[in-house]
Backbone bond lengths (Angstrom), bond angles and torsions (degrees), N, CA, C in turn:
res aa  C-N    CA-C-N  psi(-1)  N-CA   C-N-CA  omega(-1)  CA-C   N-CA-C  phi
1 M - - - 1.432 - - 1.519 108.80 -
2 R 1.332 118.72 117.66 1.456 124.33 179.94 1.499 109.12 -112.29
3 F 1.335 116.36 137.35 1.450 120.79 178.35 1.511 112.91 -112.83
4 I 1.275 119.99 -11.10 1.461 120.53 -175.44 1.515 110.06 -145.25
5 D 1.342 115.17 158.32 1.452 121.90 179.14 1.528 109.54 -65.52
6 N 1.298 116.29 112.47 1.468 119.93 173.66 1.521 110.89 -126.75
7 G 1.299 115.48 20.69 1.460 119.85 176.90 1.515 114.85 74.38
8 S 1.314 118.80 9.79 1.453 121.64 -173.82 1.533 112.06 -80.75
9 W 1.291 118.26 -24.17 1.427 119.50 173.05 1.528 109.57 -147.31
10 A 1.288 115.15 150.00 1.464 120.78 -176.72 1.529 110.13 -78.86
11 D 1.324 114.60 151.10 1.470 120.11 177.02 1.526 111.68 -53.44
12 S 1.301 116.95 -32.40 1.471 120.72 -177.86 1.516 112.10 -67.42
13 A 1.344 118.22 -13.62 1.488 121.26 178.17 1.499 111.77 -79.19
14 A 1.318 118.79 -10.37 1.453 122.65 -178.06 1.529 111.99 -68.17
15 D 1.311 115.90 133.22 1.453 121.49 172.46 1.530 110.17 -75.96
16 L 1.330 114.50 -31.90 1.476 121.20 -175.32 1.506 108.92 -144.09
17 I 1.342 115.80 134.14 1.466 121.53 175.38 1.518 108.28 -118.81
18 I 1.321 115.75 127.30 1.462 121.58 -177.15 1.538 108.67 -126.86
19 W 1.310 116.69 138.39 1.457 124.09 173.81 1.518 108.44 -110.15
20 M 1.322 118.57 140.38 1.444 119.87 179.48 1.510 111.58 -138.24
21 D 1.345 115.23 161.78 1.433 121.44 178.94 1.547 107.10 -159.08
22 A 1.327 113.27 161.62 1.489 119.44 177.12 1.528 108.17 -141.78
23 S 1.294 113.02 146.52 1.475 121.78 171.79 1.533 105.99 -114.77
24 L 1.305 117.60 147.33 1.451 120.86 -179.46 1.533 112.18 -71.63
25 T 1.341 117.36 -23.78 1.455 118.88 -174.08 1.514 116.55 -119.05
26 T 1.334 118.66 -18.12 1.478 117.71 -174.04 1.533 114.22 -111.75
27 A 1.339 117.46 -54.33 1.478 118.23 -171.68 1.524 110.78 -166.29
28 F 1.316 115.56 164.60 1.442 119.72 161.10 1.512 106.89 -124.93
29 T 1.367 113.54 150.29 1.456 119.37 -167.92 1.525 110.94 -142.41
30 F 1.299 114.44 163.64 1.463 121.07 165.13 1.525 108.13 -147.90
31 V 1.323 116.07 147.46 1.446 121.55 -177.12 1.526 110.64 -136.93
32 Y 1.306 115.12 146.77 1.463 122.68 172.87 1.498 108.04 -157.81
33 G 1.331 116.01 151.86 1.462 119.63 -178.89 1.504 110.35 50.57
34 F 1.290 115.69 -127.91 1.468 120.13 178.91 1.548 109.93 -111.75
35 E 1.326 115.06 34.60 1.472 121.30 -179.64 1.544 109.51 -123.68
36 G 1.297 115.69 136.47 1.473 122.15 174.64 1.503 108.48 -126.27
37 F 1.303 117.72 136.08 1.470 123.65 -178.12 1.529 108.91 -123.20
38 V 1.341 115.47 129.36 1.464 122.43 -173.65 1.514 109.66 -126.22
39 Y 1.320 116.30 132.66 1.469 122.19 167.10 1.508 106.09 -113.56
40 Q 1.330 118.73 111.18 1.440 121.97 178.50 1.506 108.98 -79.09
41 L 1.319 115.28 126.33 1.473 121.25 -176.99 1.511 112.79 -71.89
42 Q 1.329 115.15 140.91 1.452 122.81 170.95 1.512 106.19 -111.31
43 P 1.302 118.00 150.81 1.477 117.67 178.36 1.533 109.10 -61.72
44 P 1.360 117.01 132.04 1.457 119.58 178.97 1.530 110.02 -69.24
45 P 1.322 117.09 163.24 1.463 118.63 174.91 1.531 110.94 -55.43
46 M 1.286 116.72 154.30 1.479 122.78 -173.27 1.535 112.68 -55.39
47 N 1.315 116.99 -34.90 1.462 119.06 -174.29 1.535 113.74 -85.92
48 I 1.327 117.39 1.01 1.463 121.40 -177.41 1.538 107.98 -115.84
49 K 1.321 114.62 125.52 1.458 122.41 177.27 1.529 108.46 -110.39
50 V 1.327 115.30 126.42 1.455 120.38 174.51 1.504 108.85 -116.24
51 N 1.334 115.73 154.62 1.458 120.08 177.46 1.540 108.94 -122.41
52 I 1.294 115.29 172.93 1.465 120.60 -177.20 1.510 112.82 -62.85
53 F 1.310 116.45 -33.87 1.467 122.18 178.90 1.531 109.35 -63.89
54 F 1.318 116.82 -43.70 1.490 121.64 176.66 1.519 110.34 -58.36
55 L 1.326 116.80 -45.51 1.464 122.90 -177.42 1.552 109.37 -66.80
56 E 1.334 117.96 -40.58 1.465 120.86 176.88 1.524 109.66 -60.17
57 L 1.324 117.82 -44.04 1.460 121.78 179.72 1.542 110.81 -64.35
58 V 1.318 117.19 -40.42 1.479 119.84 179.99 1.559 108.76 -68.18
59 A 1.324 118.37 -33.07 1.454 120.22 175.95 1.535 110.08 -64.01
60 I 1.324 115.61 -44.59 1.474 121.08 177.31 1.522 110.07 -61.82
61 F 1.303 116.43 -47.34 1.474 123.03 179.07 1.505 110.00 -57.36
62 S 1.333 118.04 -44.98 1.462 122.76 -178.75 1.521 110.01 -64.81
63 A 1.307 118.36 -41.48 1.467 121.97 179.89 1.533 109.87 -63.81
64 I 1.333 116.71 -46.19 1.469 120.87 -179.24 1.529 109.52 -63.04
65 Y 1.334 116.36 -44.74 1.468 120.03 -179.88 1.534 109.96 -61.46
66 H 1.344 116.75 -44.20 1.445 121.42 179.89 1.528 110.48 -59.41
67 A 1.321 116.04 -45.51 1.481 118.81 179.85 1.504 111.97 -66.42
68 A 1.337 117.07 -41.40 1.459 121.48 -175.71 1.532 111.87 -68.93
69 T 1.289 118.08 -28.71 1.481 122.07 -176.62 1.503 112.04 -99.95
70 N 1.306 118.31 12.83 1.454 123.24 176.55 1.537 107.08 -68.02
71 P 1.338 118.18 110.55 1.474 119.29 -174.90 1.532 112.80 -67.92
72 S 1.318 117.60 -25.62 1.469 117.93 -175.29 1.553 112.21 -82.04
73 K 1.351 117.13 -36.92 1.469 117.48 -178.76 1.521 109.44 -166.01
74 P 1.333 119.34 87.33 1.444 118.09 172.71 1.522 110.24 -69.47
75 P 1.314 119.19 142.61 1.440 120.52 -176.17 1.530 113.12 -75.77
76 H 1.309 116.07 154.90 1.459 121.86 172.51 1.528 109.32 -90.25
77 C 1.305 115.85 -40.05 1.473 122.10 179.34 1.529 107.86 -122.95
78 L 1.313 114.41 117.82 1.484 121.80 -176.65 1.522 108.67 -114.85
79 L 1.314 116.18 124.46 1.456 123.26 176.96 1.527 108.53 -106.49
80 L 1.313 116.29 123.12 1.479 121.29 178.18 1.517 109.45 -114.71
81 F 1.327 114.64 137.14 1.461 121.51 174.25 1.514 107.87 -112.56
82 T 1.311 117.13 129.46 1.457 123.29 177.37 1.510 109.60 -138.68
83 D 1.317 117.03 146.11 1.467 120.27 176.31 1.512 112.20 -89.61
84 S 1.331 117.48 10.03 1.463 123.14 179.89 1.529 111.15 -100.57
85 L 1.328 114.61 101.73 1.485 118.47 177.40 1.531 111.53 -62.45
86 D 1.329 116.10 -32.65 1.479 119.58 177.89 1.544 110.21 -62.11
87 S 1.344 117.12 -38.41 1.446 120.39 178.25 1.512 112.04 -66.16
88 V 1.329 116.13 -42.06 1.457 119.70 177.35 1.528 109.28 -61.26
89 G 1.327 116.77 -42.22 1.443 122.19 -179.73 1.529 112.60 -61.96
90 I 1.336 115.95 -47.47 1.478 119.17 -178.68 1.529 112.33 -65.96
91 L 1.305 116.76 -34.01 1.468 120.07 177.95 1.519 110.97 -74.63
92 N 1.300 117.48 -23.25 1.473 120.74 174.52 1.516 111.25 -77.17
93 S 1.328 116.93 -42.18 1.463 120.68 -175.00 1.554 112.69 -88.45
94 L 1.322 115.47 -20.27 1.474 121.96 -174.40 1.539 112.23 58.12
95 S 1.324 115.06 34.49 1.463 121.20 -178.80 1.514 108.90 -153.23
96 A 1.322 114.74 143.53 1.481 120.58 176.49 1.537 106.83 -137.03
97 T 1.337 113.91 157.80 1.452 118.15 -178.17 1.523 112.31 -84.69
98 Q 1.313 118.52 -22.86 1.454 120.94 179.94 1.528 110.02 -106.49
99 S 1.346 114.34 137.72 1.445 118.25 -178.13 1.540 114.13 -60.86
100 M 1.295 116.63 -31.76 1.463 118.46 179.15 1.526 110.29 -61.44
101 H 1.331 118.23 -36.19 1.460 120.95 179.23 1.525 111.37 -76.96
102 N 1.332 117.10 -37.13 1.460 119.07 177.43 1.526 112.09 -65.56
103 G 1.344 116.24 -31.65 1.461 118.75 176.47 1.546 113.04 -62.37
104 V 1.308 116.35 -40.60 1.456 120.21 178.29 1.542 109.27 -70.02
105 L 1.317 116.09 -41.84 1.449 121.34 177.69 1.523 111.88 -57.55
106 L 1.328 116.64 -39.77 1.459 121.73 177.11 1.514 109.69 -63.00
107 G 1.329 118.56 -42.16 1.467 121.23 177.64 1.517 111.43 -62.70
108 I 1.306 117.80 -41.44 1.502 123.21 178.55 1.508 106.99 -61.54
109 A 1.314 118.68 -49.06 1.477 121.66 -178.20 1.546 110.75 -60.02
110 K 1.319 118.15 -40.21 1.456 120.27 179.17 1.532 111.18 -60.52
111 V 1.312 116.98 -45.15 1.452 120.76 -178.77 1.522 111.17 -67.02
112 I 1.315 117.05 -42.63 1.479 120.77 177.72 1.512 110.62 -61.45
113 L 1.308 117.43 -46.03 1.467 120.74 -176.95 1.540 111.22 -65.46
114 R 1.318 116.10 -38.45 1.488 119.86 -179.37 1.522 112.63 -72.69
115 S 1.314 115.97 -34.84 1.454 120.60 -174.09 1.549 113.65 -93.92
116 H 1.289 117.53 -15.38 1.475 122.92 -177.92 1.514 113.73 61.72
117 I 1.361 115.83 27.92 1.460 120.79 177.34 1.530 109.42 -75.99
118 D 1.312 114.81 137.16 1.464 121.26 174.32 1.519 104.95 -90.10
119 L 1.320 116.90 107.64 1.473 122.47 -173.68 1.499 110.72 -97.05
120 H 1.324 115.25 132.26 1.444 123.34 179.73 1.512 106.32 -127.02
121 V 1.344 118.97 119.27 1.443 122.85 -176.50 1.536 109.91 -115.51
122 Q 1.323 115.87 129.39 1.451 120.62 179.58 1.527 109.58 -127.33
123 H 1.318 112.99 149.09 1.466 119.83 175.29 1.543 107.86 -83.06
124 I 1.318 114.49 142.48 1.477 120.72 172.61 1.508 106.22 -133.09
125 E 1.302 118.14 138.08 1.464 122.34 179.16 1.527 106.90 -61.10
126 G 1.327 115.64 142.53 1.462 121.11 -179.23 1.520 113.18 -55.95
127 K 1.324 118.04 -37.08 1.464 121.69 -178.29 1.548 110.62 -69.85
128 L 1.326 118.36 -17.53 1.466 121.98 178.39 1.531 111.91 -97.21
129 N 1.299 115.35 -8.40 1.490 121.61 -179.16 1.528 109.31 -95.28
130 I 1.290 116.28 50.37 1.491 123.84 -167.77 1.526 112.55 -58.47
131 R 1.290 118.53 -52.48 1.490 121.52 -173.37 1.500 109.35 -63.07
132 A 1.326 118.53 -54.26 1.464 120.71 -177.96 1.521 111.62 -63.79
133 D 1.312 118.15 -37.55 1.443 122.10 -179.78 1.526 111.89 -64.94
134 L 1.332 115.52 -49.45 1.477 118.92 178.39 1.521 110.94 -60.18
135 L 1.299 118.09 -43.45 1.445 121.66 -177.90 1.521 111.26 -66.20
136 S 1.329 117.87 -37.70 1.475 119.79 -179.70 1.531 113.08 -67.95
137 H 1.297 115.14 -21.54 1.455 120.05 177.06 1.517 112.71 -97.30
138 L 1.334 116.27 4.38 1.465 125.39 177.39 1.539 111.68 50.64
139 L 1.310 115.36 42.64 1.471 120.40 -177.57 1.489 111.18 -85.17
140 D 1.316 115.37 143.60 1.454 121.07 176.12 1.517 111.73 -61.77
141 D 1.347 115.47 -24.89 1.458 119.49 177.48 1.518 113.38 -56.59
142 F 1.314 116.32 -30.93 1.466 119.09 -179.86 1.530 109.95 -60.62
143 A 1.318 116.95 -47.34 1.473 120.56 -178.35 1.529 110.98 -64.24
144 C 1.333 117.21 -34.32 1.444 120.54 -179.82 1.543 110.63 -73.08
145 Q 1.308 118.02 -42.79 1.449 121.51 -176.00 1.525 113.39 -81.43
146 F 1.331 116.52 -28.32 1.488 120.01 -175.77 1.522 110.23 -129.64
147 S 1.305 115.02 56.60 1.460 121.34 -176.24 1.541 112.53 -64.85
148 D 1.340 116.45 -18.24 1.457 120.87 178.43 1.523 113.68 -84.87
149 T 1.319 116.87 -1.88 1.458 120.81 -178.31 1.513 110.16 -95.48
150 H 1.322 115.57 126.94 1.469 122.49 176.94 1.525 107.37 -83.29
151 V 1.316 117.62 125.44 1.459 123.07 -179.13 1.499 110.37 -109.78
152 C 1.311 117.12 134.45 1.470 120.00 176.21 1.539 109.26 -140.78
153 L 1.296 114.26 160.77 1.466 120.62 179.55 1.497 107.89 -88.71
154 F 1.319 116.57 152.60 1.473 122.35 174.85 1.525 109.13 -142.62
155 D 1.307 115.02 164.33 1.456 122.63 172.38 1.508 107.81 -111.14
156 P 1.340 116.78 136.32 1.474 118.09 177.02 1.536 110.37 -66.96
157 P 1.320 117.26 158.37 1.467 121.77 -177.58 1.549 110.45 -76.32
158 C 1.343 115.31 69.97 1.469 121.82 -174.81 1.520 113.38 -60.73
159 N 1.313 116.55 -31.11 1.469 120.35 -177.77 1.544 111.33 -63.89
160 L 1.337 118.07 -17.49 1.462 121.18 178.23 1.521 113.11 -96.64
161 L 1.334 116.27 -1.17 1.446 120.46 176.13 1.545 109.79 -90.83
162 L 1.309 115.31 158.70 1.469 117.94 173.44 1.526 110.77 -60.36
163 V 1.294 118.13 147.41 1.460 123.23 -171.52 1.515 111.91 -51.58
164 Q 1.330 117.69 -43.58 1.470 120.71 -175.83 1.527 112.39 -61.79
165 W 1.355 118.99 -25.77 1.464 121.49 -178.25 1.502 112.39 -94.81
166 R 1.303 119.62 -11.44 1.484 122.69 177.55 1.503 110.38 -65.06
167 L 1.325 118.28 -27.07 1.461 120.24 -178.42 1.515 113.68 -73.20
168 C 1.319 116.94 -9.49 1.459 120.98 -179.58 1.514 111.94 -74.28
169 F 1.351 116.75 -16.30 1.448 119.84 -171.98 1.506 112.91 -123.93
């Protein structure tokens, strides 16, 4: 099980390549092929505070879960691109300082272990993550620039999160 680019396999070995992004106020998204997936954020309950790092991790978690539960062909090698260096770091170390982040990491690990996906995570500069970035901000520019991409709404796999974080969605 690999979580970060360490040169052990080439990007071309990936069965599936997914790009993801999150916005603190509008949505988190992931895109691949001609498919875009959006979860529109709702304000969390007053007693729960989330940060952008948490949302980036949930976007990654959602993309991995989506790929792993694809009934037609779950990937063996999954390549994820994120503009969150913190997310790449936490997936490399398998440890976070805040419990909210460790809870999402635990969900990611469960899905990876059950599905036997070889996960490869790379950082991509935000300005190069155009499709996922535009979609996470719900901009009309996305529809204009990527009219061939089918966009649909999804719900994150809340049942795999710790109970206290399920209320965020």
